[in-house]
C-alpha positions as CSV (number, residue, x, y, z in Angstrom):
1,X,12.7,-10.3,-25.3
2,X,11.3,-8.5,-22.2
3,X,11.7,-5.1,-23.8
4,X,9.9,-6.3,-26.9
5,X,7.0,-7.5,-24.8
6,X,6.9,-4.2,-22.8
7,X,6.9,-2.2,-26.1
8,X,4.0,-4.4,-27.4
9,X,2.1,-3.7,-24.1
10,X,2.7,0.0,-24.4
11,X,1.6,0.1,-28.0
12,X,-1.6,-1.6,-27.1
13,X,-2.1,0.8,-24.2
14,X,-1.4,4.0,-26.2
15,X,-3.7,2.7,-29.1
16,X,-6.4,2.1,-26.5
17,X,-6.1,5.6,-25.0
18,X,-6.0,7.1,-28.5
19,X,-9.2,5.3,-29.4
20,X,-10.8,6.6,-26.2
21,X,-9.7,10.1,-27.2
22,X,-11.2,9.7,-30.6
23,X,-14.5,8.7,-29.2
24,X,-14.5,11.7,-26.9
25,X,-13.9,13.9,-29.9
26,X,-16.7,12.2,-31.8
27,X,-19.1,12.8,-28.9
28,X,-18.7,16.6,-28.9
29,X,-22.4,17.1,-29.1
30,X,-22.7,15.7,-25.6
31,X,-21.7,17.8,-22.6
32,X,-18.5,16.9,-20.8
33,X,-20.2,15.7,-17.6
34,X,-22.2,13.1,-19.6
35,X,-19.0,11.8,-21.3
36,X,-17.4,11.6,-17.8
37,X,-20.4,9.6,-16.6
38,X,-20.2,7.1,-19.5
39,X,-16.4,6.8,-19.3
40,X,-16.6,6.0,-15.6
41,X,-19.8,3.9,-15.4
42,X,-18.8,1.5,-18.2
43,X,-15.4,1.1,-16.6
44,X,-16.9,0.3,-13.2
45,X,-18.1,-3.1,-14.5
46,X,-14.5,-4.0,-15.1
47,X,-13.0,-2.6,-11.9
48,X,-15.7,-3.9,-9.6
49,X,-15.6,-7.3,-11.4
50,X,-11.9,-7.6,-10.9
51,X,-12.1,-6.6,-7.2
52,X,-14.9,-9.0,-6.4
53,X,-13.4,-11.9,-8.4
54,X,-10.1,-11.5,-6.6
55,X,-11.8,-10.8,-3.2
56,X,-10.0,-7.5,-2.8
57,X,-11.6,-5.2,-0.2
58,X,-13.4,-2.5,-2.2
59,X,-13.3,0.3,0.4
60,X,-9.5,0.0,0.9
61,X,-7.3,2.0,3.3
62,X,-6.7,5.7,3.6
63,X,-10.2,6.4,2.3
64,X,-9.9,10.2,2.7
65,X,-7.0,10.2,0.2
66,X,-8.8,7.8,-2.1
67,X,-11.8,10.2,-2.2
68,X,-9.5,13.1,-2.8
69,X,-7.8,11.3,-5.6
70,X,-11.2,10.7,-7.2
71,X,-12.2,14.4,-6.8
72,X,-9.0,15.7,-8.3
73,X,-9.1,13.1,-11.1
74,X,-12.7,13.9,-12.1
75,X,-11.9,17.6,-12.2
76,X,-8.9,17.0,-14.5
77,X,-10.9,14.6,-16.7
78,X,-13.9,16.9,-17.1
79,X,-11.7,19.9,-18.1
80,X,-9.9,17.7,-20.6
81,X,-13.2,16.6,-22.2
82,X,-14.4,20.2,-22.3
83,X,-11.2,21.3,-24.0
84,X,-11.7,18.9,-26.9
85,X,-14.7,21.0,-28.0
86,X,-12.3,23.9,-28.6
87,X,-9.0,22.3,-29.6
88,X,-7.8,19.6,-32.0
89,X,-7.7,16.3,-30.1
90,X,-4.0,15.8,-30.7
91,X,-3.2,19.3,-29.3
92,X,-5.4,18.7,-26.2
93,X,-3.7,15.3,-25.5
94,X,-0.1,16.7,-25.9
95,X,-0.9,19.7,-23.6
96,X,-2.4,17.4,-21.0
97,X,1.0,15.6,-20.9
98,X,2.3,18.7,-19.1
99,X,1.0,17.1,-16.0
100,X,4.4,15.5,-14.9
101,X,5.9,19.0,-14.8
102,X,3.2,20.2,-12.4
103,X,3.5,16.9,-10.5
104,X,7.2,17.6,-10.1
105,X,6.6,21.1,-8.7
106,X,3.9,19.9,-6.3
107,X,6.2,17.0,-5.2
108,X,8.8,19.6,-4.2
109,X,6.3,21.7,-2.3
110,X,4.2,18.9,-0.7
111,X,6.4,15.8,-0.7
112,X,9.7,17.6,-0.3
113,X,11.2,15.7,-3.2
114,X,14.1,17.0,-5.2
115,X,14.2,18.3,-8.8
116,X,17.6,18.1,-10.4
117,X,18.9,21.4,-12.0
118,X,18.9,19.9,-15.5
119,X,15.2,18.9,-15.2
120,X,14.4,22.6,-15.1
121,X,15.9,22.9,-18.6
122,X,13.7,20.1,-19.8
123,X,10.7,21.8,-18.2
124,X,11.6,25.0,-20.0
125,X,11.8,23.2,-23.4
126,X,8.3,21.8,-22.8
127,X,6.8,25.1,-21.7
128,X,8.4,26.7,-24.7
129,X,6.5,24.3,-26.8
130,X,3.3,25.6,-25.3
131,X,4.4,29.2,-26.1
132,X,5.1,28.2,-29.7
133,X,1.6,26.6,-29.9
134,X,-0.2,29.7,-28.6
135,X,2.1,32.4,-29.9
136,X,2.4,31.3,-33.6
137,X,-0.7,29.2,-34.1
138,X,-3.4,31.9,-34.0
139,X,-6.1,29.4,-34.8
140,X,-6.0,27.8,-31.3
141,X,-8.7,28.8,-28.9
142,X,-7.5,30.6,-25.8
143,X,-10.4,29.3,-23.8
144,X,-9.5,25.7,-24.8
145,X,-5.9,26.2,-23.9
146,X,-7.0,27.5,-20.5
147,X,-9.2,24.5,-19.9
148,X,-6.5,22.0,-20.8
149,X,-3.8,23.9,-18.8
150,X,-5.9,23.7,-15.6
151,X,-6.7,20.0,-16.5
152,X,-2.9,19.3,-16.6
153,X,-2.4,21.1,-13.2
154,X,-5.1,18.8,-11.6
155,X,-3.6,15.8,-13.3
156,X,-0.3,16.7,-11.8
157,X,-2.0,16.8,-8.3
158,X,-3.2,13.2,-9.0
159,X,0.4,12.0,-9.1
160,X,1.0,13.6,-5.7
161,X,-2.1,12.2,-4.0
162,X,-1.3,8.7,-5.3
163,X,2.2,9.0,-3.9
164,X,0.6,9.9,-0.5
165,X,-1.6,6.8,-0.8
166,X,1.5,4.7,-1.4
167,X,1.2,0.9,-1.7
168,X,-1.4,0.6,1.0
169,X,-4.1,-0.2,-1.7
170,X,-4.3,-2.4,-4.8
171,X,-4.1,-0.1,-7.9
172,X,-7.5,-1.2,-9.0
173,X,-9.0,-0.1,-5.7
174,X,-7.6,3.4,-6.4
175,X,-9.0,3.3,-10.0
176,X,-12.3,2.0,-8.7
177,X,-12.7,5.0,-6.3
178,X,-12.0,7.3,-9.2
179,X,-14.6,5.7,-11.4
180,X,-17.3,5.6,-8.7
181,X,-16.8,9.3,-7.8
182,X,-16.6,10.3,-11.5
183,X,-19.8,8.3,-12.3
184,X,-21.7,10.0,-9.5
185,X,-20.5,13.6,-10.2
186,X,-20.8,13.1,-14.0
187,X,-24.3,11.6,-13.7
188,X,-25.7,14.2,-11.4
189,X,-24.3,17.2,-13.3
190,X,-25.4,16.0,-16.7
191,X,-29.1,15.4,-15.8
192,X,-30.3,18.8,-17.0
193,X,-28.4,18.5,-20.3
194,X,-28.7,14.8,-21.0
195,X,-28.4,13.7,-24.7
196,X,-29.6,10.2,-25.3
197,X,-27.2,8.1,-27.4
198,X,-28.7,6.9,-30.7
199,X,-27.9,3.6,-32.4
200,X,-24.2,2.9,-32.7
201,X,-23.4,5.7,-30.2
202,X,-24.2,3.2,-27.4
203,X,-21.2,1.1,-28.5
204,X,-19.1,4.3,-28.5
205,X,-20.0,5.4,-25.0
206,X,-19.5,1.8,-23.7
207,X,-16.2,1.8,-25.5
208,X,-15.0,4.8,-23.5
209,X,-14.7,2.7,-20.4
210,X,-13.3,-0.4,-22.1
211,X,-10.6,1.4,-24.0
212,X,-9.7,3.4,-20.8
213,X,-9.5,0.3,-18.7
214,X,-7.3,-1.7,-21.1
215,X,-5.1,1.3,-21.7
216,X,-4.5,1.4,-17.9
217,X,-4.0,-2.4,-17.6
218,X,-1.5,-2.7,-20.5
219,X,0.4,0.5,-19.4
220,X,0.8,-1.1,-16.0
221,X,2.0,-4.4,-17.5
222,X,4.5,-2.5,-19.6
223,X,6.0,-0.7,-16.6
224,X,6.1,-4.0,-14.7
225,X,8.0,-5.7,-17.5
226,X,11.1,-3.5,-17.8
227,X,12.7,-0.5,-16.1
228,X,10.9,2.8,-16.4
229,X,13.8,4.5,-18.4
230,X,13.4,1.9,-21.2
231,X,9.6,2.1,-21.6
232,X,8.4,5.5,-20.4
233,X,9.2,7.4,-23.7
234,X,6.9,5.0,-25.6
235,X,4.0,6.4,-23.5
236,X,4.0,9.5,-25.8
237,X,3.0,7.4,-28.8
238,X,-0.5,8.2,-27.6
239,X,0.0,11.8,-28.9
240,X,1.1,10.5,-32.3
241,X,-1.7,8.0,-32.6
242,X,-4.3,10.6,-31.5
243,X,-2.9,13.1,-34.0
244,X,-3.3,10.6,-36.8
245,X,-6.9,9.9,-35.7
246,X,-7.6,13.6,-35.7
247,X,-6.3,14.0,-39.2
248,X,-7.9,10.9,-40.6
249,X,-11.4,10.9,-39.0
250,X,-12.0,14.5,-38.0
251,X,-10.2,16.3,-40.8
252,X,-8.2,18.3,-38.3
253,X,-5.4,20.5,-39.7
254,X,-2.1,21.0,-37.8
255,X,0.1,23.9,-38.8
256,X,3.9,23.7,-38.8
257,X,3.9,25.7,-35.5
258,X,1.4,23.3,-33.9
259,X,3.6,20.3,-34.8
260,X,6.7,22.1,-33.7
261,X,5.2,23.0,-30.3
262,X,3.9,19.5,-29.8
263,X,7.3,18.0,-30.6
264,X,9.0,20.4,-28.2
265,X,6.6,19.4,-25.4
266,X,7.1,15.7,-26.0
267,X,10.9,16.0,-26.3
268,X,11.1,18.0,-23.0
269,X,9.0,15.5,-21.2
270,X,10.8,12.4,-22.5
271,X,14.2,13.9,-21.6
272,X,12.8,14.7,-18.1
273,X,11.5,11.2,-17.5
274,X,14.7,9.6,-18.8
275,X,17.1,11.9,-16.9
276,X,15.1,11.6,-13.6
277,X,14.9,7.8,-13.8
278,X,18.6,7.4,-14.6
279,X,19.5,9.6,-11.6
280,X,17.2,7.5,-9.3
281,X,19.1,4.5,-10.6
282,X,22.4,6.0,-9.6
283,X,21.1,6.8,-6.1
284,X,20.0,3.2,-5.6
């Protein structure tokens, strides 16, 4: 019963993130910084409302690390939004999921954590998927791939910074810092290239924050319901849902090599998460 509930939560989460990705793709006529602003500003109403309602200190502890998390996060998010102008949205999302690999490497260097030998094999499988994507699918933009690759590196750094923050802050405090910093940076850097939303676009830009927020909330609920090994693989449903949105609403075409590369990336990452979690369980 608990697993069924967790899977339901994760499906809601991945659908929410996929909808957010679809909106980002639809708003390609806006610059990435403006999308960052709307994504963050609309989410602020939810995060601030939660903190005020529950009387949780907004400024939190370890403020330097909280600011760093925000800066690293907004860099990753901006590059991801930029990449969607050059890549199919499903490809961009799947490549951004390379972040755990970089997080693992950074964790070894910065946090002195251990990577098990077999994990390197899973990393190689995922990286091979990237090579298949670029080497055999000549339609993919090299610049777009560069943007999403750097985005994944910064996303991996986010994991490390959050680990350094630890449990000293409520999760929503961390997210709120991220949203505040992103709204400020996105707002300032989009002033000179501002495109005013028209009609239904206002609902879409507000939906960015709402879908992002509920995606985070239900993902957290899913991981709180059951052990990580049981639910983590379902996180990659976001790639599948986003692929379907790309094909259905944006007439995106995925070649055999694209789908093979994306599959290899997902398989490598799922095996890594499952294997690492099972080893941590044995240690405990």
